[in-house]
C-alpha positions, -999 to 999 in steps of 0.1 A, spaced: 61 31 -119 82 0 -125 60 -31 -122 89 -54 -117 103 -33 -87 68 -31 -72 64 -69 -74 99 -74 -58 91 -50 -30 60 -69 -21 75 -103 -24 102 -92 0 78 -73 23 77 -90 57 46 -69 66 65 -42 84 63 -16 57 39 0 33 52 10 -1 34 39 -18 37 46 -55 24 77 -73 0 70 -102 10 95 -128 -23 96 -148 -46 101 -119 -24 118 -93 -34 92 -67 -12 70 -45 -13 32 -48 -1 3 -28 -1 -35 -35 1 -68 -16 9 -66 21 13 -29 17 -23 -26 5 -36 -48 33 -18 -28 59 -30 5 45 -66 -7 42 -65 -16 79 -51 17 92 -75 37 113 -89 69 98 -76 64 63 -101 68 35 -91 46 6 -104 24 -22 -97 -13 -20 -95 -34 -52 -77 -63 -69 -53 -55 -97 -56 -80 -126 -25 -64 -141 -3 -69 -111 -21 -100 -98 -22 -85 -63 -47 -66 -41 -43 -29 -44 -54 1 -24 -56 37 -38 -58 69 -19 -61 105 -30 -33 130 -28 -51 147 1 -54 115 21 -18 107 14 -7 141 27 -28 137 58 -12 103 64 23 116 58 18 146 81 4 124 109 32 98 106 61 119 94 87 99 115 76 66 99 80 78 63 111 75 41 114 88 5 125 62 -20 133 64 -57 100 49 -67 78 66 -40 76 64 -3 80 38 24 61 38 57 73 16 86 44 0 106 42 -21 137 11 -41 127 19 -77 118 1 -93 89 -21 -123 99 -18 -145 68 -52 -161 72 -69 -128 75 -49 -115 46 -59 -144 23 -96 -139 33 -93 -102 25 -78 -109 -9 -105 -134 -17 -131 -109 -8 -116 -84 -33 -116 -109 -63 
């Protein structure tokens, strides 16, 4: 994973997409920033919410099994990228609710 590219992706994320990155050591999938918020608020997705001190952003992790279930259920919304996957979503991010969620994770 390229930390710089992940940061750029989230800085430029307008809240209409979720960027997924494969964590090599654990085999899990991770999201940051708005992507993490959007993933944490999807229905029927089992994930772990946290705050990454390293990345200075909220993060959400899900297992390979959960990722595959999400991918299969939303196949038309996913795009493969060099660094992982991108999922398009229609749920806007409410900045006030996002900030409250981040503060709750810290």
